[in-house]
C-alpha positions, 0 to 999 in steps of 0.5 A, a space after each residue: 573876575 580880575 582880583 586874585 581873591 575872587 578867583 581863589 574863592 571861585 576855585 574854592 566854589 568849584 570844588 564844592 559844587 563839582 568835587 574832583 575837577 582838573 587843573 585845566 577846567 579850573 584854568 578855563 573856568 576862571 581864565 588863568 593858566 594852570 601855573 596860577 591855578 596851583 599858586 591859588 590851590 596853595 593859597 587855599 591850603 595855606 588858609 587851612 583848607 584841605 585839598 587832594 591832588 591827583 596825578 595823571 590823565 584822571 588826576 585833578 583837585 578835590 577837597 578832602 572827603 568828609 570836609 565840609 565848608 559853609 557857603 562862602 558866597 552868595 550873588 545878590 539873586 541868590 541871597 534873595 532867593 534864600 530870603 524869599 524861601 525862609 519867609 515863604 516857608 513860614 507863610 505855608 505853615 512850616 515851622 517858624 523856629 526852623 526858619 529863624 534858625 536857618 536864617 541866623 546860620 546863613 547870616 553868620 557866613 554872609 558878608 555884611 551887605 548880603 546879610 543886610 539884604 536878606 534882613 531887608 527882605 525877611 523884615 519887609 515881605 509878607 506871605 498870607 498864612 491861611 488860618 488853617 495852616 499850623 506848624 504842628 500840623 505838618 510834622 509828617 512832612 519831612 518824612 514823606 518828602 524823603 520817602 517820596 524822593 527814595 520811592 519808599 512805602 510808609 505806614 500811615 495812621 490817618 484821621 478823617 474828617 467824619 470817620 474813624 481813624 484807619 491805618 494803611 500802607 501808602 506809597 507817597 508820589 509827592 506833596 502839594 500845597 493848595 487852599 492853605 493846607 499840605 497834601 500828600 498824593 499817592 497810591 493807597 494800599 487799603 483802597 487800592 488806588 490813587 488818594 490824596 491825604 491832608 497832612 494835618 489828619 496824619 496821626 503817625 507814620 513810619 517808613 516801611 522796608 518795601 519800595 515802589 515805582 512812581 509813574 513816569 511824569 505823574 502830576 501830583 498838584 494836578 491830581 490833587 486839584 482834580 480830586 478836590 474839585 470832583 469830590 462828591 458833595 451835596 450839589 453836582 453843578 454843570 455850567 456852560 460858560 460863554 468863553 474860550 477854555 484858555 481865558 476860563 483856565 485863567 480866571 477860575 482857580 484850579 480847584 473850582 471845577 473841571 473845564 471841558 471845551 465845547 463847540 460854543 463855550 466851556 463846560 464847567 463841572 463841579 461840586 458844592 455844599 454851599 450854593 450861596 458861595 458858589 453863586 457869589 463866585 459866578 457873579 464875579 465872572 466877566 462872561 455870560 453863562 447858562 446854569 445847567 444844573 442844578 436849578 437851586 443854583 439859579 435860585 441862590 444867584 437871584 438871591 444873591 443879585 437881590 442882596 447886592 441891589 438892596 445894598 446899592 439902594 440903601 446906599 443911595 437912600 442914605 446918600 439923599 
C-alpha cells in the first residue's frame, strides 16, 4: 500500500466498514503517521465525501450519517465471488432479471479490469438448473429469509400435492436448497411440530406480530434431508452395506436414506415408490450389500441385471 491514492481509498473503505474509526487506528491500518491521515481525510473531503471529525478520547472519523457510496474497491477474489454468486442465483431458480440488474449496477462502479473479470465468469460458467426450478416459484423466498432472520412468525397459505390448501402460522427457522427446489423448515402451528415446505407450493405469505426463538444451532439442511429420506412411501427399505460409515456418507447423497453404523457394516433405511429406480442406484455402489427388506427390491435388482446383460449381448452380436 505504497501509493497515496491507494491509501486514501483504503481509508474510505475502513470508514464504510467500521463506521467511526480513530485516527490512531487508521494510521496503524495504512502504516502512516496521524498527520498523514489528516491530510488524506482532507483529500476525501475535497472529493465531496462528507466526513465528521470527533474530538477527545472517543473521537475519530466517520462518514456523515445516511451518506452512502457504492463499493469503491473489489479484489480479484471478491469480484470472482460476486460473479459466481450471480450465476449461481440463476442456477438455483432465482429471478434472472434481478441477477442481471445487480451485475449491471456493480459493473458501473468497477474498474475496467475487474469488470472484464466479472463478465468473463458470467459468460463462461454455468450451473445446472433443475427442470423443477422456476423463478416465479420462489416469490416467497425474500420474505421467508427476512422472517427467519428476525425470528418472526408468518401466516402462510400452502397447497400440498394431493390435499386441499391450508392456512397456517409458521415459524421459519431457515431455508435450504435440495434436489432442484427451495424449502423452508420450521415449526408449524397447525401440526404442532417441525415441518418442511416447498416454496413453489406457497400460495401467499404475510408476516405476523408475533415472534419466536429458534433452537440453538438448529440444522436446517440436516432436518430437511432427514425428512425427505424418511417421507412415507410405498416401500420401506432396509439394506446392510459392507462399508464403513464415512465411506457410505461420501458415496450416497444425503436424501437417499438414513445411515446407521453396525458392527459388520452400515444399515441403510430408506423409502421409495419406484423400486426400479432404487435398484439402479444400488447397482452403482462399490461395495457388496444385503437386501433385508422388501423382497420386491431383490426382484427389481435382478431385472436390472438382466437388462444390463441383454444390452451387453446385443452390443456383442452387433459387433460380429
